[in-house]
C-alpha positions as CSV (number, residue, x, y, z in Angstrom):
1,X,23.2,6.8,-16.7
2,X,21.3,7.6,-13.5
3,X,18.1,9.6,-13.7
4,X,18.4,13.3,-13.1
5,X,17.8,14.3,-9.5
6,X,14.5,15.9,-8.7
7,X,14.4,19.6,-9.2
8,X,14.4,21.6,-6.0
9,X,11.4,23.4,-4.7
10,X,11.7,27.1,-5.9
11,X,9.3,28.2,-3.1
12,X,11.6,26.7,-0.4
13,X,13.2,29.2,2.0
14,X,16.7,27.9,1.4
15,X,18.6,25.8,-1.2
16,X,21.6,23.7,-0.1
17,X,24.6,23.0,-2.4
18,X,22.9,19.8,-3.5
19,X,19.7,21.7,-4.4
20,X,21.7,24.3,-6.4
21,X,23.5,21.5,-8.2
22,X,20.3,19.8,-9.1
23,X,18.8,23.1,-10.4
24,X,21.9,23.8,-12.5
25,X,22.4,20.2,-13.7
26,X,25.9,19.9,-12.3
27,X,27.5,18.0,-9.4
28,X,27.6,19.4,-5.8
29,X,31.4,19.5,-6.2
30,X,31.0,21.8,-9.2
31,X,28.8,24.2,-7.1
32,X,31.4,24.1,-4.3
33,X,34.1,25.0,-6.9
34,X,32.0,27.8,-8.3
35,X,31.5,29.1,-4.8
36,X,35.2,28.8,-3.9
37,X,36.2,30.7,-7.0
38,X,33.6,33.4,-6.6
39,X,31.9,32.3,-9.8
40,X,28.4,32.4,-8.3
41,X,26.5,34.4,-5.7
42,X,27.9,34.0,-2.2
43,X,25.8,31.9,0.2
44,X,23.1,33.9,1.9
45,X,23.6,32.1,5.2
46,X,25.2,29.1,6.9
47,X,23.1,26.6,8.8
48,X,25.5,24.5,10.9
49,X,28.1,23.5,8.4
50,X,25.8,23.8,5.4
51,X,25.9,26.8,3.1
52,X,22.4,27.9,1.9
53,X,21.1,30.3,-0.8
54,X,17.8,31.9,-1.4
55,X,16.3,30.1,-4.4
56,X,15.4,33.4,-6.1
57,X,19.0,34.5,-6.1
58,X,20.2,31.3,-7.8
59,X,17.3,31.4,-10.4
60,X,18.1,35.0,-11.3
61,X,21.8,34.4,-11.4
62,X,21.5,31.2,-13.6
63,X,19.2,33.1,-16.0
64,X,21.9,35.8,-16.4
65,X,24.9,33.5,-16.9
66,X,26.1,33.6,-20.5
67,X,27.4,30.1,-20.3
68,X,24.4,28.7,-18.5
69,X,22.6,25.9,-20.1
70,X,19.4,27.3,-18.6
71,X,20.1,30.7,-20.3
72,X,20.8,29.0,-23.6
73,X,18.1,26.3,-23.6
74,X,15.4,27.7,-21.3
75,X,14.4,25.8,-18.2
76,X,15.0,22.3,-19.6
77,X,18.1,21.0,-17.8
78,X,19.8,18.0,-19.4
79,X,20.5,14.8,-17.4
80,X,23.2,15.0,-14.7
81,X,26.4,14.0,-16.5
82,X,25.2,15.6,-19.8
83,X,26.9,18.8,-18.7
84,X,30.1,19.9,-20.5
85,X,33.0,22.0,-19.4
86,X,33.2,25.3,-21.1
87,X,35.9,25.0,-23.8
88,X,36.2,28.8,-24.0
89,X,37.2,29.2,-20.4
90,X,40.7,30.4,-19.7
91,X,41.5,27.6,-17.2
92,X,40.0,24.2,-16.3
93,X,40.2,22.8,-12.8
94,X,40.2,19.1,-11.9
95,X,36.3,19.3,-11.7
96,X,36.2,20.8,-15.2
97,X,38.5,18.1,-16.7
98,X,36.4,15.5,-15.0
99,X,33.2,17.0,-16.4
100,X,34.8,17.1,-19.9
101,X,36.0,13.5,-19.7
102,X,32.8,12.2,-18.1
103,X,34.6,10.8,-15.1
104,X,34.7,11.6,-11.4
105,X,37.2,14.2,-10.1
106,X,39.1,11.5,-8.1
107,X,39.7,9.6,-11.4
108,X,41.3,12.7,-12.9
109,X,43.5,13.0,-9.8
110,X,44.4,9.3,-10.2
111,X,45.2,9.6,-13.9
112,X,47.4,12.7,-13.1
113,X,49.3,10.8,-10.4
114,X,50.3,8.0,-12.9
115,X,51.2,10.5,-15.6
116,X,48.2,9.7,-17.9
117,X,47.2,13.4,-18.2
118,X,49.1,16.3,-19.6
119,X,51.0,18.2,-16.9
120,X,49.0,21.1,-15.5
121,X,49.7,24.5,-17.1
122,X,49.5,26.4,-13.9
123,X,49.4,25.9,-10.1
124,X,47.7,28.2,-7.7
125,X,48.5,27.0,-4.2
126,X,47.5,23.3,-4.2
127,X,45.1,23.7,-7.1
128,X,46.2,22.6,-10.6
129,X,44.9,24.2,-13.8
130,X,45.0,23.3,-17.4
131,X,44.3,25.3,-20.6
132,X,41.2,23.7,-22.0
133,X,42.8,23.3,-25.5
134,X,45.6,21.1,-24.0
135,X,43.1,18.7,-22.5
136,X,41.0,18.7,-25.7
137,X,44.0,18.1,-27.9
138,X,45.2,15.3,-25.5
139,X,41.9,13.6,-25.6
140,X,41.7,13.9,-29.4
141,X,45.1,12.2,-29.7
142,X,44.1,9.2,-27.6
143,X,42.9,6.1,-29.3
144,X,39.8,4.4,-27.9
145,X,41.8,1.1,-27.7
146,X,44.2,2.2,-25.0
147,X,43.9,0.0,-21.9
148,X,43.0,1.4,-18.6
149,X,45.9,1.7,-16.2
150,X,44.0,0.4,-13.2
151,X,43.3,3.7,-11.6
152,X,40.0,5.4,-10.7
153,X,36.7,3.7,-11.0
154,X,35.5,4.9,-14.3
155,X,36.8,5.0,-17.8
156,X,38.2,8.0,-19.9
């Protein structure tokens, strides 16, 4: 497993999506998903095509989040990839399923395209959503001996 990315400078004027992701211990894609779903503070500004936040807003928000690993465990963030999707959430996106399975989102999309995942429980526009329990039950029912079907670049 790769080393955790360096923690961003809390005294910096701005944090990018990558900085916020490093601070939270998630992928930049997860931060983009949080932003798109309104699950985090909106960006404070846009520099060119890059969204940026004031570090103090992210630090305060992360401390208040009930599901935040930082709120539950203090400031020690586990390694990137050690994150887990919230099983108590109402819906999981492709990013959440990928996080739960420990694979990249594109692998989830590939598994879905060949029918290796349960059908989504809901569609919102182009976005597909699953009830977490359906993915958890599906994963529990899989044997570890199943061969890969040649999709994606990591294993489930």
